[in-house]
N, C-alpha and C positions, 0 to 999 in steps of 0.2 A: 701455463696457468693451472693451479691445483684446484679442480672443481670439488674436491672432497672437503674443502675448507670454506668458511664464509669469506666473501670477497667484498672489501670496502670499495664502493663505486663513487662515493662522495663523502664528505666529512660526516661521520656518524651515521651513514646510510650504507646498509650491507645487503648484498645478494646472499640469500640463505637457501637457495633452491638446490635441486638435485639434477645432475647431468644424467640423462637417460640415453645410453649409446644406441645409435641406429634408430632413434625416435625423432621424426621431423617435427613433432609437436611438443617442444620443450615448454615447461611451465615454470614461472619464476615468482616465488614469494620474496618479499623485501622486508627488512627490519630497520626501523629508525631508533637508534639508541638515545633515550631521553630519561635516564635515571629510572625512577619508579613509575614514570609515565611514558614508557616506551610504547612503540606502535608496530604492529605486525600487519603487513599489507598483502592481501590476497594469499592466504596461508597455503592453499593448494589442496590436493586430494590426499587420500591415505597412502598413495604410492610414494609420496615424498615425505610423509609425516615424520618418520624416525630421523631422516637426514636433516630436516628443518629444525626439529627440536634440538638435535645434537649441536648444530651450528650456532643456534641462538645461545645455548648454554656456554659456548666458548667465548661469546662476546659479553653476555649479561646473564640474566636469570629469567626463567619463564615467568616467575611471579612478578617481575617488573613490568610485564605487559599490561597496560591499562586499556588500550584500544586495539580492535581488529577492524581493518578497513576491507569491505567487500565491494568491489566495483561493479559486480553483477552477480547473478545467482547460480551460474553453472557449477557442476560438481568438481570440475578440475580446479576450481578456485576456492570453493567453500566447503567441500565435503568433510574436511578435517576439523572444522571449527568445534564441534561438540567434544572431540578428544582434546583439542587445545584448551578448551574451557576447563577440563578436569585438571590438567597440569598447571595452568595459570592459577586457578583456585582463588579468584578474587571476587568479592561481592560487588565491587564497583567497576568490574569489567564491562565495557560497552562495545557493541558492534556498530561501526559507522557504515551507513548505507543510505540509500534514498528510500523515502516512504513507499514508493511504488515497488520496491524490492522486498519489503518486509513480508507481504503475504506469500512470497515465494520461498525466501530463505528460511522462514519459520518451520518449513517441512523437514529441515535437517535436525529438528528438535533442539535448536539453540535456546539456551536458558537465560543468557545475559540480556540486559536492557539494550534497546536500540537507540543510537544517536542518529536521528534522521536529518540529513544535511539540509533538506529544504525547510526544516523547522528551526534551524540554527544559523540562518544567514549564510549558508554555504561556506562555513569556515569553522575552524577549531583553533583556539588559543590555549596552549598548555605550557605555562611558564614562558620560557623564551622561544619555544617552538610554536610556529604558526603554520597552519595548513589551509589552503584554499581549495574548494571543491567546485569544479566546473561541470555542469550537466552536459551530457552528449547523448540526448535521447535517441533510442533505437539503434545505437552503435555498440553492441548489437541487441540490447534489451531496452525495454521502455524506460527504466530508471537508471540507465548507465551514466557514469560520470568519470572524470579523471581527477587526480589529486596533484596539486602544485605546492612545492615547498620553496618559498621565496628565498630563504637564506642561501641555499646551495643552487637554487634555480633548477631543481630537479622535477620533472613531470613523470608521475606514475600514471601511465596511459591506459591501463587495462587492456582491452582487446585492440584498441587503436594502435597502429604501427606494429602489430604482431606479425610474425612471419612463420612460414612453414619451410623448414630447411633440412634437406637431406644431409648436408655437411654443415653442422651448426657451428657458428662462431659466437664467442661471448660478446664482442663488440662488432657492430655492423661495419661492413666495408662499403666501397663505392658502388657495388652492385646489389645493395640490399633491397632496392625496390623490386627487383626481379624475384626475390625470395618472399617479399611481402604481398605482392599484388594478387596472387591466387587466394590467399587467406581473406583479403578484403573483398575481392570480387564475389566470394561465396558467402561471407558472413555479414557484410554491410547491406542493408535492405535496398538502398537506392543511392544514386550519386548525389542528389540534392541533400538528403539527410546526412550523408557522410561529409559533404562540403560545409554544411552548417557547423558541424563539430570542428572541422579543420580550421575554419575561420576564427572560431573562438580560441583555439589552441595557438594559432599563428600570432595572436595579439599578445601572448605571454613572452617574457624574456627567459629563454630556456637554454641551459648549458648542457643538459643531458635528458634523454627520454628513456625511461625504464618500463618497457611494456611487459605484459603478463606472458606473452609468447615471443619467440624469436630472439633477436639480438638487442643489446643495449646500444642506443644511438647517441653519439657525441655531437657537439654543437656544429661542427663543420659540415656534417651530412644533413642536418635538419632542414634548412630552407629548400634545398633541391628536392628532398624527399617529399615535403609537403606539396610542392608544385606538381610533382609527378602523381601524387595521390589524388590531387584535385581533378586531374584529367582522367582518372581511372573509371572505366565502366564497371559498375557493380550492381548487385541485386538481380532481379528477375530479367532474363533475356527473352525478348519476344522476336522471333524470326519474322522476316518480311512477309514470307508466304502466309504464315499464320495470321499476321496482322491484316493482310489483305482479305482473308476469309472472314474476319470479324466485321469488316466494314459494312456488309450487307445487312447486318442486324441493327445498325445504329438507328436508322429511321424508325424501325418498328419499336425500338426501346424508348424513343423520346417521350412519348406520353407517359409510359411507366416511370421513367426517370423523374418527370415533373411531379407525379403523384408521390413518389418516394421522397423527393426533395422536400415537398410540402410537409410530409409526415416527419421527416428528420428535423426540419426547422421548428416544427411544433415541439418535438422532443427536446431540442436545444433550448428553447424558451423555458420549458419546464425544468430542465437541468439547471439553468441559470437561477431559477427560483429556488431550487433546492440548495444551490451554493450560497445564496444570500441568507437562507435560514440557518446555515451552519454557523453564522456569526452569533446566533443567540441560543443555540442548543447543540446537543451532541448529535450531529447529523449522522454519525456512524450507525447509531441504533436504527434510525429510520431507513437508511440504505439497506441494512440487514433485512428488514421486513420486506422492502421492495424486492430485494434480490431473491427472497424466497418465492415471491410471486413470478419473477422473471426467469427463474432457472430453467423451466421446461421450454418456453418459447425460444430462449437463447440457445439451448441445446439443439432444438430442431433447426434453427437458422444456421448454426455452426455446421451441422451435418449437411445441409443443403449447399453451403459454401464449399465444403470439402469435396462434395460430388461434382459441383460445377468446375472447381479448380482442376480436379483430376481429369475430367472429360475434356476440358480446354487443352490441357497439356498433351492429351492423347489425340487431339483434333477430331473428336467424335461428338462434339456438342452441337445439337440441333437448335435452331432459333426458337422453334415452338416449345421445346423443353425448357429453354432458358426463360422464356416469357412466363411459362407456367410456374417455374420455381420462384421467379421474382414476385409473382402474385401471391404465392404461399408465404414468402418472407414478409410481404407487405401486410398480410393479415396478422402475422405475428407482431409486427411493429405496432399495428393498431391496438392489439390486445395490451401490449406493454404501455402504450400511451394512455389507455383507459385506466390501467393500474395507477399510473402517476396521478391522473385526475382524482381518483379516489383518495389518495394520500394528500393531495393539495387541498382538498376540502378541509382537512384538519390543520394544515400548516399555513393557510392563507392569512396574512396579517389583517387585523381589524382595527378600525379607528375609534369606534364607539362601543361603550359597554351596552350589553343587551341582557334581558332576562331570559334564562334558558333552564330547561329541565336537566338536572344533574343525572338522573337515571337514564335519560335518553342519550346523553353524552357518553356515559359509561358503556351502554350497550353498543354504541357505534365503535368505541375504542376496542371493546372486546371482540367485535366482529373482525377487526383488523388483526388483533393479537392472537385470536384463537388458533389459526393454523400453526403459528410459531410455537405456541405453548403445547399444542397437541403433539407436534413433532418432537418436542423435548420431553414428552411423557409427563407433563404437569397437569394436574386437575385444577380447574378454576371454579370457584364457588362464588356466586353473586347473590347477595340477599338485601332486599329493601322492602319496606312495608307499603309505602305509597309514594306518590310523586312529590319531589322536592325541587324548589326553584331558588336560584341565586342570581345576582346581577354581576356581570363581569364580561370577560373576553372568552367566549365559548371555545374558540379554536386553541387559544393558549391553555385553557383549562384541560382540553383534550390532550395537548402535548404533555402536560404534567402527569396526567393519568397514565399515558403510554410509557413515559419515562420511569414511573414507579413500578409499573408492571414489568418492564424490561429489566429493571434493577433486581427485582425479586426473582425473575427467571434466571438471570445470570448467576445469582447467588446459589440457587438450587442446582443449576447445572455444574457450576464450579465445584461445589461440595458433594456432588453425586448423591443428593438426598434421596433416600428410599421413600416411596409413596409421596412424592413431591406435590405440594398443594399451595395455591394462592387463594386467600379469602378476600373478597371485596364486600364490604358492608356499608350501608348508607343509613344514617340515623339523624333524628332531630333532637335538639336539647337546648333549652334556654334561649330560644330564638336563633340558634345556629344550625347549620347543616354540616355534619361531619362525615366525610368519606374516609374509610380506613382500608388500607391495602396491607395485608400481612402475609407472611410465609412461614414455612416450617424448616428454614435452612439453618437454624441454630443461633441466629442473632448477630449483632454487630459487636466486635471486640470493644471492651470498655475504653481502651486507650484511643480508639478511633471515633468514639461517640461524639466528642467535642468538636471534631474536625470534619464530620461527615458532610456538612453543607459548605465547606470551604471551597473556593475555586481551585480546580486542578487537583484536588485531593481524590485519590482513587486507590483501592486495594486490588483493582483488576490489572491484568496484563495490559500493556500499552495497545496491543492489537484489538482489545475489546472496548476501549473507551478512553476519553480524554480527561475525565473527572469534572466535566462541566454540567452533567445532567442534573444532579441534585442541587447544585448552586443556582442554575438557571431556574429550576422548578421553584425554589424558595423565593427567588426574585419575582417571578410571575405572580405567585399567590400572595406574597406579603406586600410588595411594592406596587404592583400593577392592580391588584384586586382587593387590597386591604384586609386580607385574611391571615391565616397562620398555617405553616407547614411544620409539623412536629414529628419526632421519631422516638420510639421507645423499644426496649427489648421485652418480649413476653416469654412465656415458658418455652415455646417451640421455635420462636424466631423473632424477626424484626417486624414492627408495625409502624407505618407512616399514616399520619392523620392530616387531611386537608380540611380546614375549618373556615367556613364563610358564613356571613349573615344570611339568614333566610328571608326571602321576600315572597310577596303574594304573586302567584303566577298570572293573575289577571291584570297586573299593573301595566 
C-alpha cells in the first residue's frame, strides 16, 4: 500500500494522513469529498500539514472544503487549522466541534465561525451528505464526540479505538486489541465513562471505524473489539495497599463530607436558577462577571487539589493535613456561594411591579460591574441630580442596565478605544425618567442600526455573545414595563436611552 498517496477507505472518503516511520503514535486526518461542500476531519498537526494538503489537492481542491471537524482540542489533531484556513480561504468555512471545546480550540487563533454540534441537533445535512454527531464526554476530553456517516456506515471515532503500535498496520488485524488497550488504559478516565461511550457506539450500524490514531477497523473485527474494550480497566489505578491506608480517614471525613455536600447542593440549586435565566437573557455575560469574582478562589482550590493528589500518589498524605485542606476549600466554596447570592438578588424573577429608585438600582449595578470595567481600563461616569422613581420590575430593569453596560464595555474592548469611557446619566423630562448609557467606541455601523434589536443579531464573535442581550432588553422595557428603549449614534459613540414614566416615590 502506497502511503504517500491518498487512500480511499469508503466511497468518497479518503485517508489523507502521513505515515511516520518508527512512530507508534500515527495520526490520521480524513477527507470526505462532497463537491464545494467537502469536509476535512481532524486535520492534524504541522508535522503532517504539507502531506495532507498535497493529498487533498490530488482528490479535490482545498478551496472546496467548507467544514473542518475537530473531535477534541489536542494539538496533534487541531494545530494545523489556522494554516488550513489560509489555504482554504473561504468566508463561509465553519469549524464543527462541541460548544465545550470552543473555549479551548480558540487558543489556536482559529478565525472561522464555529458550528457547535449541541446547538444543531447533533447533525449536519449538506446536500445529499448527512453526518450524525454522537457525544462521548470525557473520552478523553469534556466535549469529545464521534462522527457517523450513515450512507457508507463509517464511524470517525476520534481517540476511541485508537492504538499505539510499534509496527503500524493500515487496517487492524485480529490482535488489534493488544495494540489499543494501552492507549485506552492511559487516556480514558474511567471504565464507566468509557463504557457509556461504547454503548452509544454499539447501537450504530457500522461497516468501518476510522480512528484518529492506530489502525482502521473493518466490520468483522468491530463486535469483538467492543466487547474486549468494555472489560478494559482504564483510568486511575489505586493499589490495594494504598486503598487500605485511606480507609482510616473515612470516619473523620464524614462530617466534613456532609457539610461540603450541603454547600454543593446549595450551589447546584443556584446553578439551576442561573440555567433557567439563560432562557430569557444572554447568560454568558453574567457568567463572565461571576467568573471574575470566582477566579481567585478557584485557583486556590485547584492548587490545594493538586497538592493533595500529588501527596496521595506519593503516599505521604496525613489525615490532619487532609482535613485542614478540605476546610480551606469549604471556605472558598462559601465565598463563591455568597457571590452567587449577590447576583441572584438582581436576577430573581418578580411577579408584581413595584415602585423603585432608578438611581439606587444603577448604583447597585455599577457595584457589580465596576471591577470588570476597571480591569478593562474603562472609566465610568455616573451623573444624576436627584432621586427618580419608576414603577416596574426592579430586577429586570437591573438586568437591562447591566446588559447595556456590558455591551458598551465589549465595544470599547473590541475596538481598543484609547481613554475608554462609559457615561451614565439620569434625567427627568415631560413626566418621563430617561436613563442614558453612552460610550466613546465610535458608534454603530449605519447598516446595523435597523437590526440592532433583532433576536440573534450580533456583530460580536460567537464566543462573546448570542445576540439576545439587546433583544431581551427591549422586550423587558417595552413589553413588560411599558417604556421605550432607543439607540442613537453621537459624535463619539453609541447612546442607549431607557425611557419610563415617572412616579411619585411615596405611592
